C-alpha positions as CSV (number, residue, x, y, z in Angstrom):
1,M,108.4,144.3,68.8
2,A,106.4,141.6,67.2
3,Q,107.9,138.2,66.2
4,K,106.8,136.2,63.1
5,I,106.1,132.5,63.3
6,T,105.0,129.9,60.8
7,L,101.9,127.8,61.4
8,S,100.7,124.7,59.6
9,I,97.1,124.2,59.0
10,P,95.1,121.6,57.0
11,D,94.4,122.3,53.3
12,L,90.6,122.6,53.9
13,L,91.2,125.2,56.6
14,H,93.6,127.1,54.4
15,D,91.0,127.3,51.7
16,K,88.5,128.7,54.2
17,L,91.2,131.2,55.4
18,K,91.7,132.5,51.9
19,E,88.0,132.9,51.4
20,W,87.5,134.9,54.6
21,R,90.9,136.7,54.7
22,D,89.4,140.2,54.5
23,S,86.8,139.5,57.2
24,F,89.1,138.6,60.1
25,N,92.4,139.7,61.6
26,F,93.9,136.3,61.9
27,S,97.0,137.5,63.6
28,K,94.9,139.1,66.4
29,M,92.7,136.0,66.6
30,F,95.7,133.8,67.1
31,Q,97.3,136.1,69.7
32,E,94.1,136.2,71.7
33,A,93.6,132.4,71.5
34,L,97.2,131.8,72.5
35,T,97.1,134.3,75.3
36,D,93.9,132.7,76.7
37,A,95.4,129.2,76.4
38,I,98.6,130.2,78.2
39,Q,96.7,132.0,81.0
40,R,94.5,128.9,81.6
41,K,97.6,126.7,81.7
42,E,99.3,129.0,84.2
43,E,96.2,129.3,86.3
44,F,95.9,125.6,86.5
45,Q,99.5,125.1,87.5
46,K,99.2,127.8,90.1
47,R,95.9,126.3,91.4
48,F,97.5,122.8,91.4
49,S,100.5,124.0,93.4
50,E,98.4,126.0,95.9
51,D,95.4,123.6,96.3
52,F,97.3,120.4,96.9
53,D,99.4,119.5,99.9
54,V,101.9,117.0,98.6
55,S,102.1,115.2,102.0
56,E,98.4,114.7,101.9
57,I,98.6,113.3,98.4
58,I,101.4,110.9,99.5
59,K,99.4,109.8,102.5
60,R,96.3,109.1,100.3
61,L,98.4,107.2,97.8
62,H,100.1,105.2,100.5
63,Q,96.7,104.2,101.9
64,E,95.5,103.2,98.5
65,K,98.6,101.1,98.0
66,M,98.0,99.3,101.3
67,I,94.4,98.5,100.2
68,W,95.6,97.4,96.8
69,E,98.3,95.1,98.4
70,K,95.7,93.7,100.8
71,Q,93.5,92.7,97.9
72,F,96.4,90.8,96.3
73,F,97.2,89.2,99.7
74,K,93.5,88.1,100.1
75,S,93.3,86.8,96.6
76,G,96.6,84.8,97.2
77,K,95.3,83.5,100.5
78,N,92.1,82.2,98.9
79,E,94.0,80.6,96.1
80,G,96.4,79.0,98.6
81,I,93.5,77.5,100.6
82,K,91.9,76.3,97.3
83,W,95.1,74.6,96.3
84,A,95.7,73.1,99.8
85,R,92.2,71.5,99.8
86,S,92.9,69.5,96.7
87,A,96.7,68.9,97.2
88,H,98.2,65.5,97.9
89,Y,99.6,65.0,101.3
90,E,103.2,64.8,100.0
91,D,102.8,68.2,98.2
92,L,101.3,69.8,101.3
93,L,104.3,68.7,103.3
94,Y,106.7,69.9,100.6
95,V,105.1,73.3,100.5
96,V,104.8,73.9,104.2
97,N,108.4,72.9,104.7
98,F,109.7,74.9,101.7
99,K,112.3,77.4,102.9
100,D,112.3,80.1,100.2
101,T,108.7,81.2,99.7
102,Y,109.2,83.0,96.4
103,E,111.4,80.3,94.8
104,L,108.5,77.8,94.9
105,T,107.1,79.5,91.8
106,N,110.3,78.3,89.9
107,D,110.3,74.8,91.4
108,I,109.9,72.3,88.5
109,K,107.0,70.6,90.3
110,F,105.0,73.7,90.8
111,K,106.1,76.1,88.0
112,P,103.2,75.1,85.6
113,Y,100.6,75.6,88.4
114,F,102.0,79.1,89.3
115,E,102.2,80.1,85.7
116,Q,98.5,79.4,85.4
117,V,97.8,81.2,88.6
118,H,99.8,84.2,87.4
119,D,97.8,84.4,84.2
120,T,94.4,83.7,85.9
121,H,94.9,86.5,88.5
122,E,96.6,88.8,85.9
123,L,99.6,89.3,88.2
124,G,101.7,90.4,85.2
125,K,99.3,93.3,84.6
126,Y,101.1,95.7,86.9
127,A,104.5,94.2,86.9
128,S,107.6,96.0,85.9
129,E,111.3,95.2,86.5
130,T,111.3,97.1,89.8
131,A,107.7,97.0,91.1
132,V,106.4,93.6,91.9
133,D,104.8,94.3,95.3
134,H,101.4,92.9,94.2
135,E,103.0,89.6,93.2
136,L,104.9,89.3,96.5
137,M,101.7,90.1,98.4
138,F,99.9,87.4,96.4
139,M,102.5,84.8,97.2
140,D,102.6,85.9,100.8
141,G,98.8,85.4,100.9
142,W,99.1,82.1,99.1
143,F,101.6,80.7,101.6
144,F,99.5,82.1,104.5
145,G,96.4,80.3,103.1
146,V,98.3,77.0,102.7
147,T,99.8,77.3,106.1
148,E,96.5,78.2,107.7
149,F,94.9,75.2,106.1
150,W,97.7,72.9,107.3
151,T,97.5,74.2,110.8
152,Q,93.8,73.5,111.0
153,I,94.1,69.9,109.8
154,K,97.5,68.5,110.7
155,E,96.5,67.3,114.2
156,Q,93.6,65.4,112.7
157,I,95.6,63.4,110.2
């Protein structure tokens, strides 16, 4: 048994449809086009489920995530070294002795600096309420850079 459906088409196409109504079997054309589209979609889904090993996809994405996080760590480290080179002695001591790494960004003394860094390095670009890995990696790198700089020079001061 055949079912009837209603389709909407633009006015210009409707005018053309009326003009060529006797030359085509529009119902058959639609059925063939729809059947073809559905078959392609089903074949794609079947191919997708057969061709891809989910564990391999997860492994690849995990590796990409690690590389992505390392890039933010490296960027943070470079920024930390840059900051440490121009920092005042008192500020260096304050930072290297600061206990809560991530709270430094909210410290009244450093908040404007970290807001600028956040914008410059587009750290908000990938942020959401639950996923801030890249920001944490950046800050870990920043502290590592500052600490590494301090370790190199503290005995010479």
